[in-house]
N, C-alpha and C positions, 0 to 999 in steps of 0.2 A: 286484750293481751293474749289470752289463750289462743284465739283464732289466728293471731299473727304468728304465734309460735308454731302452730300446726301447718301454716303455709310456708314457714321458713325453710323446711327441709323435707325431703321425701325419705330420708334415712331414718328407720325406726329407732335405732340406737341413739342417734343424735337428737331426735325428737324427745325421747324419754329423758335424756340428759338435760335438755332445755326445760322440760316440765319440772324435773326434780330441782333444778337450780332456782326456778321461780318460786316453788313451794317453800324451799328452805329460806330464801331471801324474805318472803312474805312472813314466815314464821318469826324470824328474828326481829323484823321491823315492828310487827304488831305486838309481840310479847313484850319487848323492851319498852315500847311506847306506853302500854297499859301498866306494867309493873312500875314504871317511873312515876305515874300518877299516884298509885297507891303508896309507894315508898315515901314520896314527898309529903303526902297527906299524913302518914304515920309520924314523920319528923315534926309536923306541926301539931300533933296531938290527937289526930283522928285515926283510930284503928279499925274503922268500918271495913275497909278493903281487906285488911289482914284477916278479920273475923269471917269475911265472906269467901276466903280462900283465893283472893286475887293477887296475892304477892307470891306467885308461883310461875315457873317457866313452862308449866303445862299449857299447851296452846288451846286445848278444849275450853279452858276457863275463860278465855278472852275473845273467842270468835263470835261475831254476829253473822248469822247465815247470809242475810241480805248484803251486809257490808263486804263480807268476804267474796261473795259471788260477783258483786260489782267490781271489786278490786281485780279479780282474775279475768273478768270478761272485758272490762273497759279501761282498767288501769287505775281507777279511783274508787276508794271505798273506806270503810272504817271498822273498828272493832267494837265489842260490847263495852259501853262506858263503865269505868270503875266506879262502884258506889262510894260516895263520900258523905260525911255529915259535917258541913261547915260549922255547925254549932259547937263541935268539939275542938275547933282550932283555937289555939292560945291567942292568935291574932287573926280575926276573921278575914279582913281585907287582904292582908299579906299572904295568908294561907291560901285563899282562893286564887290569887294572882300566880303564886308559885306553883300550885298544883295544876292549874290550867296550862301553864307554860311548860311543865315538866316533860310531857310527851313530845311536844314539838322540838324542844331543845335536845332531847335524847335522840330523836331521829336525825336532826341536823348533825349532831356529833358523830353518830354512826355513819351517816353519809360521807362525812369528811374522812373518817377512818378508812372506809372502803375505797374512797378516791385515792388515798395514800397507798393502800395495798395495790390498787390498779396500776399506779405509777411505778411501784417497785417490782411487781410481778408480771406485768404485761409482756415484757420481752421474753420471759421464760414460758409463759402460758400460751403465747401465740406461736411458739416454735413447733414445727411439725415433726421434729426428731423424736424417735422412740417407736414403740410398738403401737398397735391400734388401741390396746387397753390404756396405755399411757396417754395417747392422744385424747381418748374420751374423758379420762380423768382431768386432763388439762382443760378440756372444753367445759367440764362440769364446774371446776373452780373459777375459770374465767367468766362464764356466764352467771355463776352465783354472785361474783363480785359486781358485775355489771348491773344485775337486777337488784342487788342489795343497795347500790347507789341510787338507782332509779326509784325503787319503792320507798326507801327511807325519805328521800327528798320530796317525793310525791305526797307521802303521808304528812310530812311537816307542812308543806305549802297548803295542802288540802284542808288540814285541820286549823289553819289560820283563818279560814273563811268565817265571817261573823254570822254563821247560820247554825241554829240549834239542830243537833246536839254536839256540834263540833267545839273544840277548845277555844277557837276564836270568839265564839258567842259567849262562852263563860267569862273570858277576859273583858269583852265589851259590856257584859251585864253588870260588872263591878262599877261602871261609870254611868249607868242608866238609873233614872229615878224609879221607885216602885210604881208598878202599873203602867210603865212606858208602853205605848201602843206597838212599837216595833218588837219589844220583848214578848208581849202578850201574843202577838201574831206568830212569832217564831216558835214559842212553846207549843202552839196549837198546830202550825202548818210547816214547821221547819224541815221535817223529814221529807215532806212532799216537795218543798222548794228545792231541796238538795237533789233528789232523784230527778226532778224536772230539769234542773240545770245540766246534769250529766247527760240525760237523754237529748236535750236540745243541742248540747255541744256535739254529740255524735251525729245528729241530723245535719247540723251546719257543716261539719267536716265532710260528710258523705256527699254534699252538694257543692264541695269545693269552697266553702265559706269558712275556712279555718280561722280567719281573723276574728270571727264571732265566737269561737270556741275558747273560753278562758283556760280550760284544762289542756288544750293543745298547746297554748302558749307556755304553760308550766312545763309540759313534757319537752318542748323544743329547747327551753332554757337548760334543763337538766342534760339533754342530749348534747348540746353544745359544750357543756362543762366536761362531759365524758370525752368528747372528741379532743378538746384542748389538753386534757390529761394524757390521752393516748399519744397525741403528737409530742408532748413534752417528754414522754417515755421513749420516743423514737419509733413509734408504731404509726404508720400511715393508716388513716381510716376513711 
């Protein structure tokens, strides 16, 4: 993602605006995703996240260095998982399901909100009227909205994968028997599988085999959604 931004323009000001837009969008998507986990856990009786200082909008509390690096470099990544203690839930099964789904649902809702903002504001933000400073501000807001849509939906879909430590695996684990071979394997090698899938996807795409890159399919779907929204707003893309 960062490399595509650096190639997008030779203008330093526009490049900095794009980078700032991506960072702001990533901050919002990741922070709200993780806080949603902790908040829902608290509602079900577990205050572990609260005691660990994870019910905060401070981005430092939520970032995983590897996950953030991959998000910025290739467009797919993750945050540091919120600590929870399911034994504190008043209803273990229900609590686990809702807590696991909270981040994904939050990102989908945020993605929808930013899609609506794109539809409402695109005609104004794509106008070239005004001073250079006004133009750069419009570019910042426009690109922030675009990347907020992209990153929120990417995080939502990515976290639905049934691979440890993602939310999709937490949900799936609720329906697996204790000692299940898949679960045991994922607890041990899930992170390696995740990184391997991302790297393989990039390799496939670099050789023109995008149809083998599941992450590229996700990106293409979100991109089409953005194009449809822009067209509906009367903006050709």
